[in-house]
C-alpha positions, 0 to 999 in steps of 0.5 A: 124803949124799943122803937115800933117798926112800920113799913118793913116787909118780910123777905120772901124766902124767910116767910113760910107759904103755909103760914104767911105773916099779915102786914109784911107784904105791901100788896096786902095793904093797897087801898086806893079808896083810902088814898083818895080820901086822904088826898081830898081831906084838907086840914086848915089853920095849923096854928103856929106852923103854916097859917097860910097853907092847908094840907091834905091828910096825905100831904101831911103823912108824906111830909112826916115820912120824909122830913119829920124823922132823924136817921136811926141807921143806914146801910151801904146798899139800897132797898128794892120795891116789892112791886116788881113791875115798878118802873120808877124803882127800876130806873132809879135804884136810889128811890128806895133808899138805904136809911131808916128814920125814927121820930123816937117812937116809930121807925120806918125805912126811907123808901116807905113813902114810895109805897104810899105815894106810888102804890097807894099802900095804906099804913096801919091806922095806929101809925096814921093816928100817931102822925096826925096827933104828932104832926105839929110837934114834929114840925116844931122839933124840925124847926128846933134842929134847924135853928141849932144848925144840927144838919143831918141827925142820928138817933142816940139809942142811949140818950133817946135824943137826936144828935148831929151826925159826923160829917163823913157819915152825913156826906155819904148819906147826902151823896148816895140816898134821896135825903136832902138838907132843906129848910123846914119851910121849904119842905112844907111848901114842897109838900103843899104843892105836891099832888099825886098824878092821876091817869086813866086807871086811877091813882096807880100808874100801870108801870107801878101796878098794884096787881103785881103778883110776881 
């Protein structure tokens, strides 16, 4: 079964200006109104997971992108932010990552959450629905991998399952990307306490302007 790609953008010189491909430029999906709603709607009583916490839809989405998947592939080079005025990505090239994650159905680049957290990029609705429907299962799967001390996991395309990654590969990824080995509980607490920064121009910082047209 082929994985469904989400959050992969077109390389500018490979897309004809006469025939633009919808969905392949993150600037086309900037939606501060959706971002605000997703930040304000909180989900409580997540049975069997974190009964003492409530998560916003946005927090659940960011957790899913950062912690739910296993590594599908990785490159020996970093991606880059398509918002060329993005100060965050310019100051730390590791922010955009070098890996691709998968949950066995979808796959997305490591840096996808950056676009959501700092540029208010809205994912496709089908993916948002998938995250909501799959959230509880994803948390339990992460707990199962943790209980088995699997460490960083790599997706096996033949068995369609997560497998422990060889130590040398795992060490390279932990050194050169933003991926960290943290407990599931710690990752949930981290997301529970995370909130986007609000400034005078709204959610989107001037240094990460959604109006970037370069």
